[in-house]
KEROKE-407205 format. One record per atom (N, C-alpha, C): residue number from 1; x, y, z; residue in three letters. Coordinates in steps of 0.05 Angstrom, whole numbers, plus 5000, padded with zeros to 4 digits. Example, Ala and Ser with C-alpha at 12.3 -4.5 7.8 and 13.67 -1.06 7.14 Angstrom:
BEGIN
{1, {5264, 4886, 5156}, "ALA"}
{1, {5246, 4910, 5156}, "ALA"}
{1, {5264, 4934, 5156}, "ALA"}
{2, {5257, 4955, 5142}, "SER"}
{2, {5273, 4979, 5143}, "SER"}
{2, {5258, 5001, 5157}, "SER"}
END
This chain:
BEGIN
{1, {5178, 5113, 5637}, "MET"}
{1, {5192, 5137, 5645}, "MET"}
{1, {5198, 5134, 5675}, "MET"}
{2, {5222, 5143, 5682}, "GLY"}
{2, {5230, 5141, 5710}, "GLY"}
{2, {5220, 5165, 5726}, "GLY"}
{3, {5222, 5162, 5752}, "TRP"}
{3, {5212, 5183, 5770}, "TRP"}
{3, {5227, 5209, 5767}, "TRP"}
{4, {5253, 5207, 5759}, "SER"}
{4, {5270, 5231, 5756}, "SER"}
{4, {5261, 5247, 5732}, "SER"}
{5, {5254, 5233, 5710}, "GLN"}
{5, {5244, 5247, 5686}, "GLN"}
{5, {5218, 5261, 5692}, "GLN"}
{6, {5200, 5248, 5706}, "ASN"}
{6, {5174, 5261, 5714}, "ASN"}
{6, {5179, 5285, 5731}, "ASN"}
{7, {5198, 5283, 5750}, "PHE"}
{7, {5204, 5306, 5768}, "PHE"}
{7, {5214, 5330, 5752}, "PHE"}
{8, {5233, 5325, 5734}, "PHE"}
{8, {5244, 5347, 5718}, "PHE"}
{8, {5223, 5358, 5699}, "PHE"}
{9, {5205, 5342, 5689}, "ARG"}
{9, {5184, 5351, 5671}, "ARG"}
{9, {5164, 5370, 5687}, "ARG"}
{10, {5157, 5362, 5711}, "VAL"}
{10, {5139, 5378, 5727}, "VAL"}
{10, {5153, 5404, 5734}, "VAL"}
{11, {5179, 5403, 5741}, "LEU"}
{11, {5194, 5427, 5748}, "LEU"}
{11, {5196, 5446, 5724}, "LEU"}
{12, {5201, 5435, 5700}, "TRP"}
{12, {5203, 5451, 5676}, "TRP"}
{12, {5177, 5464, 5670}, "TRP"}
{13, {5154, 5450, 5672}, "ARG"}
{13, {5128, 5462, 5667}, "ARG"}
{13, {5122, 5485, 5687}, "ARG"}
{14, {5131, 5481, 5711}, "ALA"}
{14, {5126, 5502, 5731}, "ALA"}
{14, {5143, 5527, 5725}, "ALA"}
{15, {5168, 5524, 5716}, "LEU"}
{15, {5184, 5546, 5709}, "LEU"}
{15, {5177, 5559, 5683}, "LEU"}
{16, {5168, 5543, 5664}, "SER"}
{16, {5162, 5554, 5637}, "SER"}
{16, {5134, 5564, 5634}, "SER"}
{17, {5117, 5561, 5653}, "LYS"}
{17, {5089, 5570, 5653}, "LYS"}
{17, {5073, 5554, 5631}, "LYS"}
{18, {5082, 5530, 5626}, "GLU"}
{18, {5069, 5514, 5606}, "GLU"}
{18, {5045, 5500, 5619}, "GLU"}
{19, {5021, 5506, 5610}, "VAL"}
{19, {4997, 5495, 5621}, "VAL"}
{19, {4985, 5475, 5601}, "VAL"}
{20, {4984, 5450, 5609}, "LYS"}
{20, {4974, 5429, 5591}, "LYS"}
{20, {4946, 5422, 5599}, "LYS"}
{21, {4927, 5426, 5581}, "GLU"}
{21, {4899, 5420, 5588}, "GLU"}
{21, {4890, 5397, 5570}, "GLU"}
{22, {4877, 5377, 5582}, "GLN"}
{22, {4867, 5354, 5567}, "GLN"}
{22, {4842, 5362, 5551}, "GLN"}
{23, {4843, 5356, 5525}, "VAL"}
{23, {4821, 5363, 5507}, "VAL"}
{23, {4802, 5339, 5503}, "VAL"}
{24, {4813, 5315, 5503}, "GLY"}
{24, {4796, 5292, 5499}, "GLY"}
{24, {4812, 5266, 5498}, "GLY"}
{25, {4797, 5244, 5494}, "THR"}
{25, {4809, 5218, 5491}, "THR"}
{25, {4795, 5204, 5468}, "THR"}
{26, {4808, 5184, 5457}, "ASP"}
{26, {4795, 5169, 5435}, "ASP"}
{26, {4788, 5140, 5445}, "ASP"}
{27, {4777, 5124, 5427}, "ARG"}
{27, {4769, 5097, 5436}, "ARG"}
{27, {4792, 5079, 5441}, "ARG"}
{28, {4816, 5086, 5432}, "PHE"}
{28, {4840, 5070, 5437}, "PHE"}
{28, {4853, 5076, 5465}, "PHE"}
{29, {4844, 5098, 5477}, "GLY"}
{29, {4855, 5106, 5503}, "GLY"}
{29, {4876, 5127, 5501}, "GLY"}
{30, {4882, 5137, 5477}, "ASN"}
{30, {4901, 5159, 5473}, "ASN"}
{30, {4889, 5185, 5485}, "ASN"}
{31, {4906, 5201, 5498}, "LYS"}
{31, {4897, 5226, 5509}, "LYS"}
{31, {4909, 5249, 5493}, "LYS"}
{32, {4892, 5270, 5489}, "TYR"}
{32, {4900, 5293, 5473}, "TYR"}
{32, {4901, 5318, 5490}, "TYR"}
{33, {4923, 5333, 5487}, "TYR"}
{33, {4927, 5357, 5503}, "TYR"}
{33, {4931, 5381, 5486}, "TYR"}
{34, {4924, 5405, 5497}, "TYR"}
{34, {4929, 5430, 5484}, "TYR"}
{34, {4945, 5448, 5502}, "TYR"}
{35, {4966, 5460, 5492}, "ILE"}
{35, {4982, 5479, 5507}, "ILE"}
{35, {4980, 5506, 5492}, "ILE"}
{36, {4966, 5526, 5504}, "PRO"}
{36, {4963, 5551, 5490}, "PRO"}
{36, {4989, 5567, 5488}, "PRO"}
{37, {4990, 5586, 5471}, "GLU"}
{37, {5013, 5603, 5468}, "GLU"}
{37, {5019, 5618, 5494}, "GLU"}
{38, {5045, 5619, 5501}, "TYR"}
{38, {5052, 5632, 5526}, "TYR"}
{38, {5080, 5645, 5523}, "TYR"}
{39, {5087, 5661, 5543}, "LYS"}
{39, {5114, 5673, 5544}, "LYS"}
{39, {5129, 5658, 5566}, "LYS"}
{40, {5153, 5649, 5560}, "ASN"}
{40, {5169, 5635, 5580}, "ASN"}
{40, {5183, 5655, 5598}, "ASN"}
{41, {5199, 5645, 5617}, "TRP"}
{41, {5212, 5662, 5637}, "TRP"}
{41, {5233, 5680, 5625}, "TRP"}
{42, {5242, 5675, 5600}, "ARG"}
{42, {5261, 5692, 5587}, "ARG"}
{42, {5247, 5713, 5569}, "ARG"}
{43, {5220, 5712, 5568}, "GLY"}
{43, {5205, 5732, 5552}, "GLY"}
{43, {5200, 5723, 5523}, "GLY"}
{44, {5208, 5698, 5517}, "GLN"}
{44, {5203, 5688, 5490}, "GLN"}
{44, {5175, 5678, 5487}, "GLN"}
{45, {5163, 5683, 5464}, "THR"}
{45, {5135, 5673, 5458}, "THR"}
{45, {5137, 5645, 5447}, "THR"}
{46, {5124, 5627, 5461}, "ILE"}
{46, {5124, 5599, 5453}, "ILE"}
{46, {5097, 5593, 5440}, "ILE"}
{47, {5097, 5583, 5416}, "ARG"}
{47, {5073, 5578, 5401}, "ARG"}
{47, {5056, 5555, 5414}, "ARG"}
{48, {5031, 5555, 5407}, "GLU"}
{48, {5013, 5534, 5417}, "GLU"}
{48, {5023, 5506, 5409}, "GLU"}
{49, {5016, 5486, 5425}, "LYS"}
{49, {5024, 5459, 5419}, "LYS"}
{49, {4999, 5441, 5422}, "LYS"}
{50, {4999, 5420, 5406}, "ARG"}
{50, {4978, 5400, 5408}, "ARG"}
{50, {4993, 5373, 5411}, "ARG"}
{51, {4987, 5359, 5432}, "ILE"}
{51, {5002, 5335, 5439}, "ILE"}
{51, {4984, 5311, 5442}, "ILE"}
{52, {4993, 5288, 5434}, "VAL"}
{52, {4979, 5263, 5439}, "VAL"}
{52, {4997, 5246, 5458}, "VAL"}
{53, {4984, 5236, 5478}, "GLU"}
{53, {4998, 5217, 5496}, "GLU"}
{53, {4986, 5190, 5490}, "GLU"}
{54, {5003, 5173, 5478}, "SER"}
{54, {4993, 5147, 5468}, "SER"}
{54, {4987, 5128, 5491}, "SER"}
{55, {4966, 5111, 5486}, "ALA"}
{55, {4959, 5091, 5505}, "ALA"}
{55, {4981, 5070, 5507}, "ALA"}
{56, {4994, 5065, 5484}, "ASN"}
{56, {5018, 5047, 5484}, "ASN"}
{56, {5042, 5065, 5491}, "ASN"}
{57, {5053, 5061, 5514}, "LYS"}
{57, {5074, 5078, 5524}, "LYS"}
{57, {5100, 5075, 5507}, "LYS"}
{58, {5104, 5051, 5497}, "ARG"}
{58, {5129, 5046, 5481}, "ARG"}
{58, {5124, 5053, 5452}, "ARG"}
{59, {5143, 5067, 5440}, "GLU"}
{59, {5140, 5074, 5411}, "GLU"}
{59, {5139, 5049, 5394}, "GLU"}
{60, {5152, 5028, 5402}, "ILE"}
{60, {5153, 5004, 5386}, "ILE"}
{60, {5125, 4991, 5383}, "ILE"}
{61, {5107, 4996, 5402}, "ASP"}
{61, {5080, 4985, 5402}, "ASP"}
{61, {5061, 5001, 5384}, "ASP"}
{62, {5070, 5024, 5374}, "TYR"}
{62, {5053, 5042, 5358}, "TYR"}
{62, {5049, 5030, 5331}, "TYR"}
{63, {5024, 5030, 5321}, "GLU"}
{63, {5018, 5021, 5294}, "GLU"}
{63, {5003, 5043, 5279}, "GLU"}
{64, {5005, 5043, 5253}, "VAL"}
{64, {4991, 5063, 5237}, "VAL"}
{64, {4961, 5057, 5241}, "VAL"}
{65, {4945, 5078, 5246}, "GLY"}
{65, {4917, 5074, 5250}, "GLY"}
{65, {4910, 5075, 5280}, "GLY"}
{66, {4930, 5077, 5298}, "ASP"}
{66, {4924, 5078, 5326}, "ASP"}
{66, {4913, 5105, 5334}, "ASP"}
{67, {4916, 5125, 5317}, "ILE"}
{67, {4904, 5151, 5322}, "ILE"}
{67, {4883, 5155, 5301}, "ILE"}
{68, {4858, 5160, 5309}, "PRO"}
{68, {4836, 5164, 5290}, "PRO"}
{68, {4842, 5188, 5272}, "PRO"}
{69, {4831, 5188, 5249}, "THR"}
{69, {4836, 5209, 5229}, "THR"}
{69, {4828, 5236, 5239}, "THR"}
{70, {4806, 5238, 5253}, "GLU"}
{70, {4797, 5264, 5262}, "GLU"}
{70, {4817, 5276, 5282}, "GLU"}
{71, {4827, 5259, 5300}, "TRP"}
{71, {4846, 5270, 5319}, "TRP"}
{71, {4873, 5276, 5306}, "TRP"}
{72, {4881, 5261, 5286}, "GLU"}
{72, {4906, 5267, 5272}, "GLU"}
{72, {4903, 5294, 5257}, "GLU"}
{73, {4880, 5299, 5246}, "ALA"}
{73, {4876, 5325, 5233}, "ALA"}
{73, {4878, 5348, 5253}, "ALA"}
{74, {4868, 5344, 5277}, "TRP"}
{74, {4870, 5364, 5298}, "TRP"}
{74, {4899, 5368, 5307}, "TRP"}
{75, {4914, 5346, 5311}, "ILE"}
{75, {4942, 5347, 5319}, "ILE"}
{75, {4958, 5363, 5298}, "ILE"}
{76, {4953, 5357, 5272}, "ARG"}
{76, {4968, 5370, 5251}, "ARG"}
{76, {4958, 5398, 5244}, "ARG"}
{77, {4938, 5408, 5259}, "LYS"}
{77, {4927, 5434, 5257}, "LYS"}
{77, {4913, 5439, 5230}, "LYS"}
{78, {4902, 5418, 5218}, "THR"}
{78, {4886, 5421, 5194}, "THR"}
{78, {4857, 5425, 5201}, "THR"}
{79, {4850, 5422, 5227}, "ARG"}
{79, {4824, 5428, 5237}, "ARG"}
{79, {4827, 5444, 5263}, "ARG"}
{80, {4810, 5463, 5268}, "LYS"}
{80, {4813, 5481, 5290}, "LYS"}
{80, {4803, 5469, 5317}, "LYS"}
{81, {4780, 5456, 5315}, "THR"}
{81, {4768, 5446, 5340}, "THR"}
{81, {4773, 5416, 5342}, "THR"}
{82, {4776, 5406, 5367}, "PRO"}
{82, {4780, 5377, 5370}, "PRO"}
{82, {4754, 5362, 5364}, "PRO"}
{83, {4755, 5338, 5354}, "PRO"}
{83, {4731, 5323, 5348}, "PRO"}
{83, {4716, 5314, 5373}, "PRO"}
{84, {4690, 5311, 5370}, "THR"}
{84, {4674, 5301, 5393}, "THR"}
{84, {4673, 5270, 5391}, "THR"}
{85, {4665, 5258, 5412}, "MET"}
{85, {4663, 5228, 5412}, "MET"}
{85, {4641, 5220, 5393}, "MET"}
{86, {4619, 5235, 5391}, "GLU"}
{86, {4597, 5228, 5372}, "GLU"}
{86, {4607, 5229, 5343}, "GLU"}
{87, {4623, 5249, 5337}, "GLU"}
{87, {4633, 5252, 5310}, "GLU"}
{87, {4652, 5228, 5303}, "GLU"}
{88, {4669, 5221, 5321}, "THR"}
{88, {4687, 5199, 5317}, "THR"}
{88, {4672, 5173, 5313}, "THR"}
{89, {4652, 5168, 5330}, "MET"}
{89, {4636, 5143, 5327}, "MET"}
{89, {4620, 5143, 5301}, "MET"}
{90, {4610, 5166, 5293}, "LYS"}
{90, {4595, 5168, 5267}, "LYS"}
{90, {4614, 5161, 5244}, "LYS"}
{91, {4638, 5172, 5244}, "ASN"}
{91, {4657, 5166, 5223}, "ASN"}
{91, {4666, 5137, 5223}, "ASN"}
{92, {4669, 5125, 5246}, "GLU"}
{92, {4676, 5096, 5248}, "GLU"}
{92, {4654, 5079, 5236}, "GLU"}
{93, {4629, 5086, 5242}, "LYS"}
{93, {4606, 5071, 5231}, "LYS"}
{93, {4606, 5074, 5201}, "LYS"}
{94, {4611, 5098, 5191}, "HIS"}
{94, {4611, 5103, 5162}, "HIS"}
{94, {4633, 5087, 5148}, "HIS"}
{95, {4657, 5085, 5161}, "LYS"}
{95, {4679, 5069, 5149}, "LYS"}
{95, {4671, 5040, 5147}, "LYS"}
{96, {4658, 5029, 5168}, "GLU"}
{96, {4650, 5001, 5168}, "GLU"}
{96, {4629, 4996, 5146}, "GLU"}
{97, {4610, 5015, 5142}, "GLU"}
{97, {4591, 5012, 5121}, "GLU"}
{97, {4604, 5012, 5093}, "GLU"}
{98, {4624, 5029, 5089}, "ILE"}
{98, {4638, 5030, 5064}, "ILE"}
{98, {4653, 5004, 5059}, "ILE"}
{99, {4665, 4993, 5080}, "LYS"}
{99, {4679, 4967, 5077}, "LYS"}
{99, {4660, 4945, 5069}, "LYS"}
{100, {4637, 4944, 5082}, "MET"}
{100, {4617, 4923, 5075}, "MET"}
{100, {4607, 4927, 5046}, "MET"}
{101, {4601, 4951, 5038}, "LYS"}
{101, {4592, 4956, 5011}, "LYS"}
{101, {4613, 4949, 4990}, "LYS"}
{102, {4638, 4955, 4996}, "THR"}
{102, {4660, 4948, 4978}, "THR"}
{102, {4663, 4918, 4976}, "THR"}
{103, {4661, 4904, 4998}, "LYS"}
{103, {4663, 4875, 4998}, "LYS"}
{103, {4640, 4863, 4981}, "LYS"}
{104, {4615, 4873, 4985}, "ASP"}
{104, {4592, 4863, 4970}, "ASP"}
{104, {4596, 4868, 4940}, "ASP"}
{105, {4606, 4892, 4934}, "PHE"}
{105, {4610, 4900, 4906}, "PHE"}
{105, {4630, 4881, 4892}, "PHE"}
{106, {4652, 4875, 4905}, "TYR"}
{106, {4672, 4858, 4893}, "TYR"}
{106, {4663, 4829, 4890}, "TYR"}
{107, {4647, 4820, 4909}, "GLU"}
{107, {4636, 4793, 4907}, "GLU"}
{107, {4616, 4791, 4884}, "GLU"}
{108, {4599, 4812, 4880}, "LYS"}
{108, {4580, 4812, 4857}, "LYS"}
{108, {4595, 4813, 4831}, "LYS"}
{109, {4616, 4830, 4830}, "GLU"}
{109, {4632, 4832, 4805}, "GLU"}
{109, {4646, 4806, 4799}, "GLU"}
{110, {4655, 4792, 4818}, "LYS"}
{110, {4668, 4766, 4814}, "LYS"}
{110, {4648, 4746, 4802}, "LYS"}
{111, {4624, 4745, 4814}, "LEU"}
{111, {4604, 4727, 4804}, "LEU"}
{111, {4596, 4734, 4775}, "LEU"}
{112, {4593, 4760, 4769}, "LEU"}
{112, {4585, 4768, 4742}, "LEU"}
{112, {4607, 4761, 4722}, "LEU"}
{113, {4633, 4764, 4730}, "ARG"}
{113, {4655, 4757, 4712}, "ARG"}
{113, {4655, 4727, 4706}, "ARG"}
{114, {4650, 4711, 4727}, "GLU"}
{114, {4650, 4682, 4723}, "GLU"}
{114, {4627, 4674, 4705}, "GLU"}
{115, {4603, 4685, 4709}, "GLU"}
{115, {4580, 4679, 4692}, "GLU"}
{115, {4584, 4687, 4663}, "GLU"}
{116, {4595, 4711, 4659}, "SER"}
{116, {4598, 4721, 4632}, "SER"}
{116, {4620, 4706, 4617}, "SER"}
{117, {4640, 4697, 4631}, "SER"}
{117, {4661, 4682, 4618}, "SER"}
{117, {4651, 4654, 4609}, "SER"}
{118, {4633, 4643, 4625}, "LYS"}
{118, {4622, 4617, 4617}, "LYS"}
{118, {4602, 4619, 4594}, "LYS"}
{119, {4586, 4640, 4594}, "GLU"}
{119, {4564, 4642, 4574}, "GLU"}
{119, {4574, 4652, 4547}, "GLU"}
{120, {4591, 4672, 4546}, "HIS"}
{120, {4597, 4687, 4522}, "HIS"}
{120, {4621, 4677, 4507}, "HIS"}
{121, {4639, 4663, 4519}, "LEU"}
{121, {4663, 4655, 4505}, "LEU"}
{121, {4659, 4627, 4493}, "LEU"}
{122, {4668, 4625, 4468}, "ALA"}
{122, {4667, 4599, 4454}, "ALA"}
{122, {4690, 4583, 4464}, "ALA"}
{123, {4688, 4556, 4463}, "PRO"}
{123, {4710, 4540, 4472}, "PRO"}
{123, {4734, 4544, 4452}, "PRO"}
{124, {4758, 4542, 4462}, "PRO"}
{124, {4781, 4546, 4445}, "PRO"}
{124, {4783, 4525, 4423}, "PRO"}
{125, {4791, 4534, 4400}, "VAL"}
{125, {4794, 4516, 4377}, "VAL"}
{125, {4822, 4504, 4378}, "VAL"}
{126, {4823, 4478, 4374}, "GLN"}
{126, {4849, 4465, 4374}, "GLN"}
{126, {4861, 4466, 4345}, "GLN"}
{127, {4884, 4478, 4342}, "THR"}
{127, {4897, 4480, 4316}, "THR"}
{127, {4924, 4467, 4318}, "THR"}
{128, {4933, 4457, 4296}, "GLN"}
{128, {4959, 4444, 4295}, "GLN"}
{128, {4977, 4459, 4276}, "GLN"}
{129, {4999, 4469, 4285}, "ILE"}
{129, {5016, 4486, 4269}, "ILE"}
{129, {5043, 4471, 4265}, "ILE"}
{130, {5052, 4470, 4240}, "LYS"}
{130, {5078, 4458, 4235}, "LYS"}
{130, {5095, 4480, 4221}, "LYS"}
{131, {5117, 4487, 4233}, "GLY"}
{131, {5135, 4507, 4221}, "GLY"}
{131, {5123, 4535, 4223}, "GLY"}
{132, {5136, 4552, 4209}, "HIS"}
{132, {5128, 4580, 4209}, "HIS"}
{132, {5121, 4588, 4180}, "HIS"}
{133, {5100, 4604, 4177}, "ALA"}
{133, {5091, 4611, 4150}, "ALA"}
{133, {5111, 4625, 4133}, "ALA"}
{134, {5130, 4640, 4145}, "SER"}
{134, {5150, 4654, 4130}, "SER"}
{134, {5174, 4637, 4122}, "SER"}
{135, {5175, 4613, 4133}, "ALA"}
{135, {5197, 4595, 4126}, "ALA"}
{135, {5193, 4584, 4098}, "ALA"}
{136, {5214, 4581, 4082}, "PRO"}
{136, {5211, 4572, 4055}, "PRO"}
{136, {5202, 4543, 4053}, "PRO"}
{137, {5206, 4528, 4074}, "TYR"}
{137, {5197, 4500, 4073}, "TYR"}
{137, {5170, 4496, 4087}, "TYR"}
{138, {5154, 4517, 4090}, "PHE"}
{138, {5128, 4515, 4104}, "PHE"}
{138, {5110, 4496, 4088}, "PHE"}
{139, {5099, 4478, 4102}, "GLY"}
{139, {5081, 4458, 4089}, "GLY"}
{139, {5096, 4433, 4081}, "GLY"}
{140, {5122, 4433, 4079}, "LYS"}
{140, {5137, 4409, 4073}, "LYS"}
{140, {5138, 4391, 4098}, "LYS"}
{141, {5142, 4366, 4094}, "GLU"}
{141, {5143, 4348, 4117}, "GLU"}
{141, {5168, 4353, 4134}, "GLU"}
{142, {5192, 4353, 4122}, "GLU"}
{142, {5216, 4357, 4137}, "GLU"}
{142, {5235, 4374, 4121}, "GLU"}
{143, {5253, 4388, 4136}, "SER"}
{143, {5273, 4403, 4122}, "SER"}
{143, {5296, 4384, 4114}, "SER"}
{144, {5311, 4392, 4094}, "SER"}
{144, {5333, 4375, 4085}, "SER"}
{144, {5357, 4379, 4103}, "SER"}
{145, {5375, 4360, 4103}, "VAL"}
{145, {5399, 4361, 4120}, "VAL"}
{145, {5418, 4382, 4109}, "VAL"}
{146, {5422, 4382, 4083}, "ALA"}
{146, {5440, 4401, 4070}, "ALA"}
{146, {5424, 4425, 4060}, "ALA"}
{147, {5435, 4449, 4062}, "PRO"}
{147, {5421, 4472, 4051}, "PRO"}
{147, {5419, 4470, 4021}, "PRO"}
{148, {5396, 4478, 4010}, "THR"}
{148, {5392, 4479, 3981}, "THR"}
{148, {5384, 4507, 3973}, "THR"}
{149, {5390, 4513, 3948}, "SER"}
{149, {5384, 4540, 3939}, "SER"}
{149, {5379, 4539, 3909}, "SER"}
{150, {5359, 4554, 3901}, "THR"}
{150, {5355, 4560, 3873}, "THR"}
{150, {5357, 4590, 3870}, "THR"}
{151, {5351, 4600, 3848}, "GLY"}
{151, {5354, 4629, 3843}, "GLY"}
{151, {5336, 4645, 3861}, "GLY"}
{152, {5312, 4635, 3867}, "LYS"}
{152, {5293, 4652, 3882}, "LYS"}
{152, {5288, 4642, 3911}, "LYS"}
{153, {5295, 4618, 3917}, "THR"}
{153, {5289, 4607, 3943}, "THR"}
{153, {5314, 4596, 3956}, "THR"}
{154, {5314, 4596, 3983}, "PHE"}
{154, {5336, 4584, 3998}, "PHE"}
{154, {5324, 4566, 4019}, "PHE"}
{155, {5334, 4542, 4020}, "GLN"}
{155, {5325, 4522, 4040}, "GLN"}
{155, {5348, 4517, 4059}, "GLN"}
{156, {5346, 4527, 4085}, "PRO"}
{156, {5368, 4522, 4103}, "PRO"}
{156, {5368, 4493, 4112}, "PRO"}
{157, {5391, 4483, 4117}, "GLY"}
{157, {5394, 4455, 4126}, "GLY"}
{157, {5392, 4453, 4156}, "GLY"}
{158, {5389, 4430, 4166}, "SER"}
{158, {5388, 4427, 4195}, "SER"}
{158, {5416, 4421, 4205}, "SER"}
{159, {5425, 4434, 4225}, "TRP"}
{159, {5453, 4431, 4235}, "TRP"}
{159, {5453, 4413, 4259}, "TRP"}
{160, {5472, 4395, 4260}, "MET"}
{160, {5475, 4377, 4282}, "MET"}
{160, {5504, 4380, 4292}, "MET"}
{161, {5509, 4383, 4318}, "PRO"}
{161, {5536, 4385, 4328}, "PRO"}
{161, {5551, 4359, 4325}, "PRO"}
{162, {5577, 4361, 4321}, "GLN"}
{162, {5593, 4336, 4318}, "GLN"}
{162, {5596, 4324, 4346}, "GLN"}
{163, {5601, 4298, 4346}, "ASP"}
{163, {5604, 4283, 4371}, "ASP"}
{163, {5629, 4290, 4385}, "ASP"}
{164, {5627, 4307, 4406}, "GLY"}
{164, {5649, 4314, 4424}, "GLY"}
{164, {5673, 4327, 4412}, "GLY"}
{165, {5671, 4336, 4387}, "LYS"}
{165, {5694, 4348, 4374}, "LYS"}
{165, {5690, 4379, 4375}, "LYS"}
{166, {5712, 4392, 4379}, "SER"}
{166, {5710, 4422, 4380}, "SER"}
{166, {5722, 4432, 4354}, "SER"}
{167, {5710, 4453, 4343}, "HIS"}
{167, {5719, 4465, 4318}, "HIS"}
{167, {5745, 4481, 4322}, "HIS"}
{168, {5752, 4488, 4345}, "ASN"}
{168, {5776, 4505, 4350}, "ASN"}
{168, {5802, 4489, 4351}, "ASN"}
{169, {5800, 4463, 4351}, "GLN"}
{169, {5825, 4447, 4354}, "GLN"}
{169, {5839, 4442, 4328}, "GLN"}
END
């Protein structure tokens, strides 16, 4: 931000009676501010605001998760009081414990699956299949070249394309 923007921001706050008080910081270095409801110089009531000033000044450097969940809940007004540092650290410790337990659980499950698949499954049986059971020539060695038919059965012949000749000519 340039010096001119800072100058105009300070001037605006002085004229608008906007008082920004710092409520806290998080472990990433983000600062959180509260601006109470006030009346501006025109008599309009301006609602309260909750603002975060990111440690990464550029928006392009912002990543999801850079604001802890507790502070995000306060910013979005789903919680009334700002979180304490102890509460934030307790929740971070709890998240790490959950991650470790989840990792252990999946490793144990993987080992159990590998053991059970080795012990309980029989080796696959090798079968040899010729033709299809619904085909009329099932069980015969080869199908005939020309189709054959009797009153009850039909034996299709095997078709071979002609050498380079087209049927449309």
